[in-house]
C-alpha positions in Angstrom: 107.0 67.5 135.0 109.7 67.7 132.3 109.3 70.0 129.4 110.5 67.9 126.4 110.6 69.2 122.9 109.7 66.5 120.4 111.5 67.1 117.1 111.2 65.4 113.8 114.0 65.6 111.3 112.9 66.9 107.9 114.6 65.4 104.9 113.6 68.3 102.7 112.0 71.7 102.8 109.5 73.4 100.4 108.3 76.9 100.0 104.9 77.5 98.5 102.8 80.6 97.6 99.4 80.2 99.1 96.0 81.7 98.3 93.2 82.1 100.8 90.3 80.8 98.7 87.8 81.4 101.5 88.2 82.6 105.0 90.6 80.3 106.8 91.1 77.9 103.8 94.5 78.1 102.2 95.6 76.3 99.0 98.8 76.2 97.1 98.7 78.8 94.3 100.0 78.2 90.9 99.4 81.2 88.5 99.6 79.1 85.3 96.8 78.2 84.7 95.1 80.3 87.3 92.9 77.8 89.2 90.8 80.6 90.7 90.0 83.1 87.9 86.9 84.4 89.8 88.9 85.8 92.7 89.7 89.5 92.7 93.1 91.2 93.2 92.2 91.7 96.9 92.4 88.0 97.6 94.8 87.2 100.3 98.2 85.7 99.4 100.7 84.2 101.8 103.8 82.0 101.8 104.3 78.7 103.5 107.4 76.9 104.7 106.9 73.1 104.8 109.2 70.3 106.0 109.0 66.8 104.5 109.2 63.7 106.5 109.7 60.4 104.7 106.6 58.3 104.8 104.5 61.2 106.2 104.6 63.9 103.5 104.7 67.6 104.1 104.2 69.3 107.5 103.4 73.0 107.8 106.2 74.8 109.7 104.9 78.4 109.2 102.8 80.7 107.1 104.0 84.3 106.6 102.8 87.2 104.6 106.1 87.7 102.6 108.5 85.4 100.8 111.4 87.2 102.5 110.1 86.1 105.9 109.8 82.5 104.8 113.2 82.5 103.2 114.8 84.0 106.3 113.3 81.3 108.5 114.4 78.6 106.0 117.9 79.9 106.1 117.9 80.1 109.9 116.7 76.5 110.2 119.0 74.9 107.6 122.0 77.2 107.8 121.9 77.3 104.0 121.2 80.1 101.5 117.9 79.6 99.6 
């Protein structure tokens, strides 16, 4: 059996800060205005790297705890500085 890697070409990439609003449920976080004023400072934040495919929208590539990790991966994938 052949091991084939199926690849989709992304036409754009996006980085988003994410907030875990409940266990296992992540949403894009925009601090202005704060959509979750009842969550305390111990709420979990993360960063997501997304690839965009025309006609399909965004696909999650990875979620990482720091922006630096996501930027590093973006730069390795695209060969461009963020």
